[in-house]
C-alpha positions in Angstrom: 9.1 11.6 -16.0 10.3 8.0 -15.9 9.8 7.8 -12.2 6.2 8.9 -12.3 5.5 6.4 -15.1 7.2 3.7 -13.1 5.0 4.5 -10.1 1.9 4.4 -12.2 2.7 1.1 -13.8 3.9 -0.6 -10.6 0.8 0.5 -8.7 -1.4 -0.6 -11.5 0.1 -4.1 -11.6 0.0 -4.4 -7.8 -3.7 -3.3 -7.5 -4.8 -5.3 -10.5 -3.2 -8.5 -9.4 -4.3 -8.1 -5.8 -7.9 -7.1 -6.2 -8.3 -9.3 -9.3 -7.3 -12.3 -7.2 -10.1 -11.4 -4.7 -12.7 -10.6 -7.3 -12.0 -13.3 -9.9 -11.1 -16.3 -7.8 -12.3 -18.0 -4.6 -8.9 -17.5 -3.1 -8.3 -17.9 0.7 -6.6 -15.1 2.7 -3.2 -16.7 2.3 -3.5 -16.7 -1.5 -4.8 -13.2 -1.6 -2.0 -11.9 0.7 0.6 -13.7 -1.4 -0.8 -12.2 -4.6 -0.3 -8.7 -3.1 3.1 -9.5 -1.7 4.5 -11.2 -4.7 3.1 -8.5 -7.1 4.8 -5.9 -5.0 8.1 -7.9 -5.1 8.0 -8.2 -8.8 7.2 -4.6 -9.4 9.9 -3.5 -7.0 12.6 -5.2 -9.0 11.0 -4.2 -12.3 10.3 -0.5 -11.7 12.2 0.2 -8.4 15.4 1.4 -10.1 13.4 4.2 -11.8 11.2 5.4 -8.9 12.3 3.7 -5.7 9.3 1.3 -5.9 6.7 2.9 -3.6 3.5 1.9 -5.3 1.6 3.2 -2.2 0.8 6.8 -1.2 1.4 5.8 2.5 5.0 4.8 1.7 5.5 8.0 -0.4 4.1 10.1 2.5 6.5 8.3 4.9 9.4 8.9 2.7 8.5 12.6 2.4 8.2 13.1 6.1 11.5 11.3 6.6 13.1 13.7 4.1 14.0 10.9 1.7 12.0 12.4 -1.1 10.9 16.0 -1.9 7.4 17.1 -1.3 6.8 18.2 -5.0 8.0 14.8 -6.2 5.9 13.0 -3.6 2.8 14.9 -4.7 3.1 13.7 -8.2 4.0 10.2 -7.1 0.7 10.1 -5.1 -1.3 11.4 -8.1 0.2 8.7 -10.3 -0.5 6.0 -7.7 -4.1 7.0 -7.2 -4.7 7.2 -10.9 -3.2 3.8 -11.3 -5.5 2.4 -8.6 -8.5 3.8 -10.4 -7.3 2.3 -13.7 -6.7 -1.0 -12.1 -10.2 -1.1 -10.6 -11.6 -0.3 -14.0 -9.7 -3.2 -15.5 -10.8 -5.7 -12.8 -14.4 -4.5 -13.1 -14.3 -5.1 -16.8 -12.9 -8.6 -16.2 -15.6 -9.3 -13.6 -18.4 -8.2 -15.9 -16.9 -10.2 -18.8 -17.0 -13.4 -16.7 -20.5 -12.8 -15.6 -19.7 -11.7 -12.1 -21.3 -9.0 -10.0 -20.1 -5.6 -11.2 -20.1 -4.2 -7.6 -17.6 -6.9 -6.3 -14.2 -5.9 -7.5 -11.9 -6.6 -4.6 -12.9 -3.7 -2.4 -12.0 -3.6 1.2 -14.5 -5.2 3.7 -14.4 -4.9 7.4 -15.8 -6.7 10.4 -14.9 -4.0 13.0 -16.3 -0.6 14.1 -15.0 2.6 12.6 -12.6 3.5 15.4 -11.1 0.0 15.4 -10.8 0.1 11.7 -8.7 3.3 11.8 -6.5 2.0 14.6 -5.9 -1.4 13.0 -5.1 0.2 9.6 -2.8 2.7 11.3 -0.9 0.0 13.2 -0.5 -2.3 10.2 0.5 0.6 7.9 3.0 1.7 10.5 4.6 -1.7 10.3 4.6 -1.8 6.5 6.0 1.7 6.0 8.6 1.3 8.7 10.0 -1.8 7.1 10.2 0.0 3.8 12.0 3.0 5.3 14.4 0.7 7.2 15.2 -1.4 4.2 15.6 1.6 2.0 18.6 2.7 4.1 20.0 -0.7 5.1 19.2 -3.4 2.6 18.6 -1.8 -0.8 19.4 -5.0 -2.8 17.0 -7.1 -0.8 14.5 -4.4 -0.4 12.0 -5.7 -2.9 12.1 -9.2 -1.3 11.8 -7.9 2.3 9.0 -5.5 1.5 7.1 -8.1 -0.5 7.2 -10.5 2.4 6.3 -7.8 4.8 3.2 -6.9 2.8 2.2 -10.6 2.7 2.5 -11.3 6.4 0.9 -8.0 7.4 -2.0 -8.7 5.0 -2.5 -12.1 6.5 -2.6 -10.7 10.0 -5.3 -8.1 9.1 -7.3 -10.0 6.5 -10.2 -11.0 8.7 -10.4 -7.6 10.5 -10.2 -4.8 7.9 -9.4 -6.3 4.6 -6.8 -4.8 4.9 -5.9 -1.8 2.8 -2.4 -0.5 3.9 -2.5 1.5 0.7 -4.9 4.3 -0.3 -4.4 3.5 -4.0 -5.5 0.0 -3.4 -8.7 1.2 -1.7 -9.7 4.2 -3.8 -10.4 2.6 -7.2 -12.4 -0.4 -6.0 -14.4 1.9 -3.7 -15.3 4.3 -6.5 -16.6 1.5 -8.7 -18.2 -0.6 -6.0 -19.9 2.3 -4.2 -22.0 1.5 -1.1 -20.2 0.8 2.2 -16.8 0.7 0.5 -17.2 4.3 -0.6 -18.6 5.4 2.7 -15.7 3.8 4.7 -13.0 4.9 2.2 -11.9 7.9 4.3 -11.4 5.6 7.3 -9.0 3.4 5.4 -7.2 6.5 4.1 -7.0 8.1 7.5 -5.5 4.9 9.0 -2.9 4.8 6.2 -1.9 8.4 6.7 -1.6 8.1 10.4 0.5 4.9 10.0 2.8 6.6 7.5 3.3 9.5 9.9 4.1 7.3 12.9 6.5 5.2 10.8 8.4 8.3 9.7 8.6 9.6 13.2 10.0 6.2 14.4 12.5 6.3 11.6 13.7 9.7 12.7 14.2 8.3 16.2 16.3 5.5 14.9 18.3 7.9 12.7 19.1 10.2 15.6 22.7 10.1 16.5 23.6 8.7 19.9 25.0 11.6 22.0 28.7 11.2 22.5 29.8 10.6 26.1 31.3 13.6 27.8 35.0 13.3 28.5 35.8 12.8 32.1 
């Protein structure tokens, strides 16, 4: 049970800090990206020893496909993460309303590209993020939180003016539900991109994990 609670709390903090920075400040892309990255880093070292520190259904899916976590456990991880995303969005919305802001602007994803480009961009960026996580999980566990936090930051900067970006269905679901409009209509595109990215990252990880065939003796 501790692992599910850890995933809920970590995801809640990540989404609250990240979307709250967007909704409650006039932060530039670098600041917003740092908010997400540093929040992930802090949560990874706070809750990671209990759950592995996913805080993202895409990462959990990648871990499951790569056989680093069981499917039943991954299912409940994703449930906890999505619930946390909704709870975080409710918190940010309450803060926005309390400060006199627009109740429909709570840090939801916004895009400047067409639907196909959105899915492709999200898939590519999510592939990068999940692959870094899978790699560090096996090679650099002590520095994993630091590396993954930096990865989230730089990938977010790269995609900020294109798709938002999401990289994380839990980050997109809550704000979309409360904001409605285009955010809710486009939600499935962000989720699809994340799912595809997780799958590609896991497949790449399997390739790296494959043993090099031994040379035949002469």
